[in-house]
C-alpha positions in Angstrom: 0.1 -0.4 0.1 1.5 3.3 -0.9 2.3 6.2 1.4 0.1 8.5 -0.6 -2.8 6.5 -0.4 -2.1 5.8 3.7 -1.8 9.9 4.0 -5.3 9.9 2.4 -7.0 7.1 4.3 -5.8 9.2 7.3 -7.0 12.3 6.0 -10.3 11.3 5.6 -10.5 10.0 9.1 -10.2 13.2 10.4 -13.9 14.5 11.2 -12.9 18.2 10.2 -11.2 17.2 7.1 -14.0 14.6 6.3 -16.6 17.3 6.4 -14.5 19.4 4.0 -14.2 16.5 1.8 -17.7 15.8 1.7 -18.5 19.5 0.7 -16.0 19.3 -2.1 -17.6 16.5 -3.5 -20.8 18.2 -3.5 -19.3 21.4 -5.3 -18.1 19.0 -8.0 -21.7 17.7 -8.7 -21.6 14.2 -7.1 -24.3 12.5 -5.3 -23.7 12.1 -1.8 -24.7 9.8 1.4 -25.8 9.8 4.9 -27.0 7.2 7.1 -29.9 9.7 8.1 -31.3 9.4 4.5 -32.1 6.0 4.6 -36.0 6.6 5.9 -36.2 8.7 2.7 -35.3 6.0 0.3 -37.5 3.6 1.9 -40.6 5.5 1.9 -39.7 6.4 -1.6 -39.7 3.0 -3.0 -41.6 0.9 -0.5 -45.0 2.4 -1.1 -47.3 0.1 -2.2 -44.4 -2.6 -2.4 -43.6 -5.7 -0.5 -40.4 -5.2 1.4 -37.7 -7.1 3.3 -34.8 -5.8 5.7 -32.3 -8.0 5.8 -30.2 -7.4 8.9 -33.2 -5.8 10.6 -32.4 -6.0 14.3 -28.7 -4.5 15.4 -29.4 -1.1 16.9 -32.5 -0.4 15.4 -34.6 -2.9 16.5 -36.4 -3.4 12.8 -37.4 0.6 12.6 -36.7 0.2 9.2 -39.3 -2.2 8.8 -41.9 -0.2 10.5 -41.1 2.8 8.6 -41.9 0.7 5.4 -45.1 -0.4 6.7 -46.1 3.5 7.6 -44.9 4.1 4.1 -47.8 2.2 2.9 -45.7 -1.2 1.7 -48.2 -4.1 1.3 -46.1 -6.9 3.3 -43.2 -6.5 5.4 -40.4 -8.7 6.6 -37.5 -8.7 8.6 -34.4 -11.2 9.0 -31.6 -11.2 11.8 -29.5 -13.7 12.8 -30.7 -12.9 16.3 -33.7 -11.5 17.9 -36.2 -10.7 18.0 -35.3 -7.9 20.7 -37.7 -6.7 23.1 -37.8 -3.4 21.9 -39.2 -5.0 18.6 -41.5 -6.7 20.4 -43.1 -3.5 22.0 -43.2 -1.4 18.9 -44.8 -4.2 17.2 -47.3 -4.7 20.1 -48.2 -0.7 20.1 -48.3 -0.1 16.5 -50.6 -3.4 16.1 -48.0 -3.9 13.1 -48.1 -7.0 10.8 -44.4 -7.1 10.2 -43.2 -10.5 9.9 -39.7 -11.7 11.8 -37.6 -14.4 10.6 -34.6 -15.7 12.6 -32.3 -17.0 9.9 -29.3 -16.4 8.1 -29.7 -14.4 4.7 -27.4 -16.7 2.5 -29.2 -19.8 3.8 -31.8 -21.6 1.3 -34.3 -21.9 4.2 -34.3 -18.2 5.1 -34.3 -17.5 1.7 -37.5 -19.3 1.0 -39.4 -17.9 4.0 -38.6 -14.4 2.5 -39.5 -15.3 -0.9 -39.4 -13.0 -3.5 -39.7 -9.2 -2.5 -40.3 -6.2 -4.1 -37.5 -3.9 -2.7 -34.8 -5.6 -0.6 -33.2 -3.4 2.2 -29.9 -3.9 3.5 -27.6 -2.0 5.8 -24.9 -2.6 7.9 -24.4 -6.1 7.3 -22.2 -6.8 3.6 -19.0 -5.8 5.2 -19.7 -8.3 8.4 -20.0 -11.4 5.9 -17.0 -13.6 5.4 -18.3 -13.9 1.6 -19.9 -10.9 0.4 -20.7 -12.2 -2.7 -22.8 -15.2 -1.6 -24.9 -12.5 0.3 -25.5 -10.3 -2.8 -26.6 -13.5 -4.7 -29.0 -14.2 -1.5 -30.2 -10.4 -1.7 -30.7 -11.0 -5.7 -32.9 -14.1 -5.1 -35.1 -12.0 -2.8 -35.4 -9.2 -5.1 -37.8 -8.6 -7.8 -37.3 -5.0 -8.3 -35.2 -2.9 -6.0 -32.3 -3.2 -3.6 -31.3 -0.5 -1.0 -27.9 -1.2 0.3 -25.6 0.3 2.6 -22.5 -0.6 3.7 -19.0 0.5 5.2 -16.2 1.0 2.3 -12.8 2.1 2.0 -11.7 4.7 -0.2 -11.1 3.9 -4.2 -7.4 3.0 -4.4 -5.9 5.1 -7.4 -5.0 3.0 -10.4 -6.4 -0.1 -9.0 -10.0 -0.3 -9.6 -12.1 -3.1 -7.6 -9.4 -3.3 -4.8 -10.5 -4.7 -1.4 -8.8 -5.5 1.8 -9.6 -8.5 4.2 -9.5 -7.3 7.5 -9.1 -10.8 10.0 -6.0 -11.3 11.0 -3.9 -8.2 9.9 -1.3 -6.9 12.4 -1.6 -4.2 14.8 -0.1 -1.2 12.5 -2.3 -2.1 9.4 -5.7 -2.6 11.5 -5.2 0.8 13.3 -5.3 2.4 9.5 -9.2 1.2 9.2 -10.1 2.4 12.7 -12.5 4.8 12.4 -13.2 5.6 16.2 -12.6 9.6 15.3 -15.5 9.1 12.8 -17.7 7.9 16.0 -17.2 4.0 15.5 -16.2 3.2 18.9 -15.6 -0.8 18.2 -15.0 -2.7 15.0 -14.7 -6.5 16.3 -11.5 -7.5 14.2 -10.3 -4.1 13.5 -9.9 -2.3 16.8 -8.9 -5.2 18.6 -8.3 -8.9 17.0 -10.0 -11.2 14.8 -12.4 -13.2 17.2 -13.9 -16.0 15.7 -16.5 -16.7 18.5 -18.0 -13.0 17.4 -18.9 -14.6 14.1 -20.6 -12.0 12.0 -19.9 -9.0 14.3 -16.4 -9.3 13.0 -15.4 -7.0 10.3 -14.5 -8.7 7.3 -14.2 -7.0 3.9 -13.3 -3.2 3.1 -14.4 -3.1 -0.7 -13.8 -0.4 -2.8 -16.6 1.4 -4.2 -15.9 -0.1 -7.8 -15.3 -3.5 -6.7 -19.1 -3.3 -4.8 -20.5 -1.9 -7.8 -18.5 -4.8 -10.0 -19.8 -7.3 -7.5 -23.6 -6.2 -7.9 -23.3 -6.5 -11.3 -22.0 -10.1 -11.3 -24.9 -10.5 -8.6 -27.4 -9.4 -11.4 -28.0 -5.7 -10.2 -27.9 -2.4 -12.2 -26.8 0.6 -10.1 -29.3 3.1 -10.8 -27.9 6.1 -7.8 -24.8 5.6 -5.5 -24.4 8.0 -2.8 -20.6 8.1 -1.8 -19.0 8.8 1.6 -15.7 8.5 2.4 -15.9 5.1 4.0 -19.3 4.1 3.0 -21.8 3.8 -0.1 -25.4 3.7 -0.5 -26.5 2.3 -3.6 -30.2 1.6 -5.0 -30.1 -0.8 -7.8 -32.3 -2.5 -9.8 -32.6 -6.4 -10.4 -31.9 -7.0 -14.1 -30.5 -10.0 -14.4 -30.0 -13.6 -12.8 -27.1 -13.7 -10.6 -23.7 -15.6 -11.9 -24.0 -19.1 -11.1 -22.2 -22.1 -12.3 -24.4 -25.0 -12.5 -22.7 -28.5 -11.8 -23.5 -31.0 -14.8 -24.9 -34.2 -14.7 -22.4 -37.3 -15.1 -22.9 -37.8 -18.6 -22.3 -34.2 -19.6 -19.4 -33.9 -17.4 -17.5 -37.0 -18.9 -18.2 -35.3 -22.3 -17.1 -31.8 -20.7 -13.7 -33.6 -19.4 -13.0 -35.3 -22.7 -13.4 -31.9 -24.8 -11.1 -30.2 -22.5 -8.2 -32.9 -22.3 -8.8 -33.3 -26.4 -8.3 -29.4 -26.4 -5.2 -29.6 -23.9 -6.3 -26.5 -22.5 -5.8 -27.9 -18.8 -2.5 -26.6 -17.9 -1.2 -26.1 -14.0 -1.5 -22.7 -12.6 
């Protein structure tokens, strides 16, 4: 990693300089994002649509699902690997809400089947916590009929290296320190502010995807990015489902043998 890039990251971690960078992006005519804008996107897309929030509990207790319901969504579901929390249950009771909570891993086919196909899929603060982010995007695509509203932590673009990414688990202390965002208000990033902890599971921070890497993964998973709202260390992308996700299907036995004969005859199978 170049010294110049490290200085760029450190620059953007300073709250005051981060705000200056954000203003500069606005002056350049770029769309900028904010966590606080998520309810607006939900209200815009959820009306008269079915809606699911994948990762609905941590820190919000199903709040985005309730916002979608209030916005006139026809059916609302929430998915998480823990819960429902007492706060969620209390909100649901007081609102006389019909939000359905599903306990499950989003990449598990059993969970995907329980969710079914929904018009709008919302997923915030989840992707970088998953060790296999492409698998999660494929799962979201299987759930999504029309639009995906995705927000995730990212790293700044690496000049001259599009589609770059950082795998955080097991970095050394000095390397982890670069990605510690405590100055920007994140008090604990498991696997960054401290060592990787297997027992924390998805609580760990696994991947720092650059915006270009994220867009390419979304495209591979069958999404087209219609709107991109950037921040120094996060991206909000509103995507349309346009194609099936890339999926390699295992051939049947006869087809597999025929394929093996063709590969051998062509002499293209060389050790890498």
